[in-house]
C-alpha positions in Angstrom: 0.0 0.0 0.0 1.4 3.4 -1.0 0.6 6.9 0.0 -1.6 8.8 -2.5 -0.2 11.2 -5.1 -2.0 14.1 -3.2 -0.2 13.0 0.0 3.1 12.8 -1.8 2.6 16.3 -3.3 1.7 17.8 0.1 4.8 16.2 1.7 6.9 17.5 -1.1 5.6 21.0 -0.7 6.5 20.9 3.0 10.0 19.6 2.2 10.4 22.4 -0.4 9.5 25.0 2.3 12.4 23.6 4.3 10.1 22.3 7.1 12.3 19.9 9.1 11.6 16.2 8.5 11.1 15.6 12.3 8.4 18.4 12.3 6.7 16.8 9.3 6.8 13.3 10.9 5.4 14.8 14.2 2.5 16.4 12.3 1.7 13.1 10.6 1.8 11.2 13.9 -0.4 13.9 15.5 -3.0 13.5 12.7 -3.7 9.9 13.6 -7.2 9.7 15.2 -9.1 6.4 14.9 -8.0 4.7 11.7 -4.5 3.8 10.8 -3.7 4.7 7.2 -0.5 4.3 5.1 0.3 8.0 5.6 0.7 7.4 9.4 3.5 4.9 8.7 5.7 7.4 6.7 9.3 7.2 7.9 12.3 9.5 7.6 13.6 7.3 4.8 10.3 7.7 2.9 10.7 11.5 3.1 14.4 11.3 2.0 13.2 9.1 -1.0 10.5 11.7 -1.7 13.2 14.5 -1.7 15.1 12.5 -4.3 12.0 11.8 -6.4 11.0 15.4 -6.4 14.6 16.7 -6.8 14.4 18.7 -3.6 17.8 19.9 -2.3 19.1 18.4 0.9 19.8 21.6 2.8 17.8 20.2 5.7 20.8 17.9 6.6 23.1 19.6 9.0 25.9 17.3 8.0 26.4 14.3 5.7 28.0 12.5 8.7 25.1 11.1 10.8 26.9 11.5 14.1 27.8 15.1 13.4 24.3 15.8 12.1 22.6 14.5 15.2 25.0 16.5 17.4 24.3 19.7 15.4 20.5 19.0 15.6 20.6 18.5 19.3 22.7 21.7 19.9 20.4 23.7 17.7 17.5 22.7 20.0 19.3 23.4 23.3 17.8 26.3 25.3 14.5 26.2 23.3 11.5 26.0 25.6 9.8 23.5 23.2 12.9 21.3 22.7 12.1 17.6 22.7 15.6 16.7 23.8 15.7 15.7 27.5 19.1 14.1 27.7 22.1 13.9 25.3 25.5 12.3 25.6 27.5 12.2 22.4 29.6 9.2 21.4 33.3 9.0 22.0 33.2 11.6 24.7 33.4 11.1 28.4 30.7 13.2 30.1 31.0 14.0 33.8 27.2 14.3 33.9 26.9 10.6 33.2 29.9 8.9 34.9 28.3 5.5 34.7 28.4 5.7 30.8 31.5 4.7 28.9 33.1 7.1 26.4 31.7 5.1 23.4 28.1 5.1 24.8 25.5 7.3 23.0 22.4 8.6 24.8 19.6 10.6 23.4 16.3 10.9 25.1 13.5 12.7 23.3 10.0 13.5 24.6 7.4 15.9 23.2 5.1 18.0 25.2 2.1 15.6 24.8 4.3 12.7 26.1 5.5 14.9 29.0 1.9 15.6 30.0 0.9 11.9 29.8 3.9 10.8 31.8 3.2 13.4 34.4 -0.5 12.4 34.6 -0.3 8.6 34.3 3.3 7.9 35.3 2.5 7.0 38.9 0.6 3.9 37.8 2.1 1.4 35.3 5.2 2.1 33.3 6.3 -0.4 30.6 9.7 -0.6 29.1 10.5 -2.1 25.7 14.0 -2.6 24.1 14.7 -3.1 20.4 18.3 -4.2 20.0 20.7 -3.2 17.2 18.2 -0.7 15.8 20.4 0.7 13.0 23.7 0.3 11.2 25.5 1.7 14.2 24.2 -1.1 16.5 22.3 1.3 18.7 19.5 0.0 21.0 16.2 1.7 21.2 14.3 1.8 24.5 10.7 2.9 24.6 8.6 3.7 27.6 4.9 3.3 27.7 2.5 4.5 30.3 -1.0 3.1 30.7 -3.8 5.6 30.4 -7.2 5.5 32.1 -8.4 2.9 29.6 -5.4 0.8 30.4 -4.0 1.4 26.8 -0.4 2.1 26.2 0.8 5.6 25.4 4.3 5.9 24.0 6.7 7.9 26.1 10.3 9.1 25.6 12.7 7.3 23.2 16.1 6.5 24.5 
């Protein structure tokens, strides 16, 4: 199942306006109400493929090196009131704030305002933790926290 031509065109317009991929993905996720559709499953890779298909420049990348790009992205968000970055420890750096982590460890915790509210409201009850190992080419693990809402349904929390 593919996204419609209209959806592709709309995403391409946003990319051409230099709207960051993460903002586009957040908007897509926030548009989910009751029925899951293909558009709700769009990934960063899909948007990068769309940029290539529509010949949109890649000025949105902060660096061609993924490690540097993530670091630049995190630092660009520091100090912003709406920053989703909760914790960050770059790789190959010993950080005195996290003495239990090794130099080669990487830590990035992201939580949006909605997740923050849900964690604050429901976090005193049940918290679930899920790990996905070797998530990418760098061998990183992904940890996801879920809290159960009043209907006992999981609500995704910060990503580690």
